Residue, then its C-alpha position, 0 to 999 in steps of 0.5 A: x813608875x815604870x821608868x824608875x823601875x827600869x833604873x832601879x833594875x840597871x842599878x842592880x844589875x851593874x851592882x851585881x857585876x861591877x860593884x864590891x859584893x858578898x857572896x850571894x849562893x843557894x841557901x844551903x851554905x846558911x842551913x843552920x845544923x839541927x841540933x839536940x835542942x827540942x824541936x830545934x830550928x837546924x835544917x840541914x837535916x830532918x829529925x826522922x822521928x817526926x813525919x815530913x809534910x811534903x805529900x798527903x798525911x793522914x790523921x785519925x780524930x777520935x772523940x772521947x766523952x766521959x760517964x760525968x757528962x753528956x755531950x751537948x755536940x755532935x763528933x761532926x759539930x766538934x769536927x767543923x770547929x777544925x777541919x776543913x780550915x785546919x787542912x786548909x791552912x796547910x795547903x796554902x802554906x805548903x802551895x799546895x805541896x802538903x795535904x793533911x787528911x783528916x779522918x773523923x770517927x763518927x761517934x763519941x766513944x766513952x772513957x772508963x773514968x769521969x772527967x775530973x778524975x784525970x786532973x786535966x791541966x796545962x802542967x799536967x801530973x804525968x802519971x794522970x795524964x799516962x792514964x789518961x792516954x792509956x784509956x783514950x787508946x784502950x777505948x777507941x782501939x776496937x773502932x781505930x785501925x792505928x796503923x792507917x794513920x800517920x798521927x792522932x788527934x784525941x778530942x774530949x767533950x768540950x763540955x765535960x766538967x774536968x776539961x780545961x781548955x788550956x791543957x791542949x798539947x802534943x804529948x811526946x812519949x819517950x816510950x811509945x804506946x802500941x796499938x795495931x802493931x804500930x808505935x804511937x810516939x806522939x798524941x795531940x791531945x784536944x781540950x778546946x772550948x766550942x768554938x776553939x782558939x783560932x788556928x789552934x790545932x794548926x799551931x798543935x799540928x806544927x808540933x807534930x812537924x817538930x816546930x817549936x813554941x815560939x812564944x815564951x811562957x813567964x813564971x808563975x804570977x808574972x804579968x809579963x806577956x808571953x808574945x815578945x819573941x815573935x808577936x804575931x808573926x808565925x802561928x808557933x807564936x800566937x795561935x791568935x796572931x794577924x800574920x799566922x803564916x809560917x816563917x820562911x825558915x820553917x817553910x825551908x825546914x819542911x822542904x816547901x822552899x827549895x835551896x834555890x828559893x833561899x839566898x845565903x850572904x856568906x862573906x862581907x860586901x854588899x849584895x841585892x836580893x828580890x824577895x816574892x811575898x811569902x804568902x804567894x808561890x814561886x821566887x825567892x823567898x828568904x835571905x839568910x846572913x849566917x851570923x854564927x855556928x848556930x846563929x843567922x839572920x833571915x829576911x822575907x817578904x810578907x803581905x796581905x794575902x792567903x794565911x796573912x790576909x789580917x796582917x797589920x803591917x805589909x814589908x820585910x821582915x827581919x829576924x834571928x834564929x838559934x838552932x840550938x835554943x829549946x823550944x819556948x825558949x826564944x828560938x826564933x826573935x823578930x827585929x822591930x824595924x820600928x821600936x818607937x811605935x805599936x800598931x793595930x791594938x784591936x786585934x794585934x797579939x803584941x802590937x809593939x811588934x805588929x809594924x815590925x817590917x821595913x818599908x820602901x826607903x827603910x833600913x836597919x842596923x843589925x849587930x851594932x852596924x855589922x850587917x845593914x839591910x835597907x828596902x829600895x824598892x817595891x815593884x808593881x808584881x809585888x817583889x821587894x829589892x833588899x839591899x845588903x851590906x855587911x862589913 
């Protein structure tokens, strides 16, 4: 094995020096532009209206009860449904670069109206939703100093009769509410049952950081699947996914990956790349082929570690990124390296893509053969050698 690895390393070195190669530059050359699309996947600039998770951010968790129900749980029990696990998720995903600090209020704060009066549901009447938000901020304001926090979780009593778990979402306000001299531009409204959906708060918190929904919502009455775009990969798709680690593209967007950890293929030819597992710190994490002004082909290595400990298949994952596509309309599509098979039917959110990554010796032909990706080997330290040929 060691001899084989040495031979392969020599071949790679020769190819990079003497063979016909494409330009493999630091990732900045492949940074798609941020567009006006909601939660654009552009990474060339940061949208300053959103907090960037690069150091530490503070979130207050406010627990709301209603006159038509007596909470069966304590605020501490509801908080434990989400923390510290949500903070741990982001600590692992960011390689320790970002700390999400939760500050739960220690008591229930009663809303002025019954839970059933607010019409809580996924497609919420805007006036009723605005009334809910205004009431929540007003009743919490005597207890909470909103100026001390970067964002707000409004958590409803899970047992109140009018609470609908499908309504959990981030509300972006065109006109911010104001409290304690602070503009509140987006509020995380939590209506989860107890225990809640897995990773639901980590998913919603991703929206606070300008990440899009990667699932596709079928038309009303349709039996189509929600998870056809990315399956289990990245929690912004399915919060039940076996591989919830954020895509390397999202880590690059946040600043958790530096340009030097992203390899950009910008001209025709052949390049060799080493990808270290996305779930562990250090090394090269992302290979990008720019395919258009707002589109790119991305590659990363996924292994069963960290947030991905339960993933279905290890290997090199390929996906398309579109920075001009709206949240929920397919800004990312995972490419299926094994379209004839599926896997992990007992746990996968979308088994057809559960075995999408390429293994050693496997290739994928993209864009009618214009780009061909081959996984050449996997080293003893866990890194993957990938050949990209662009004609």
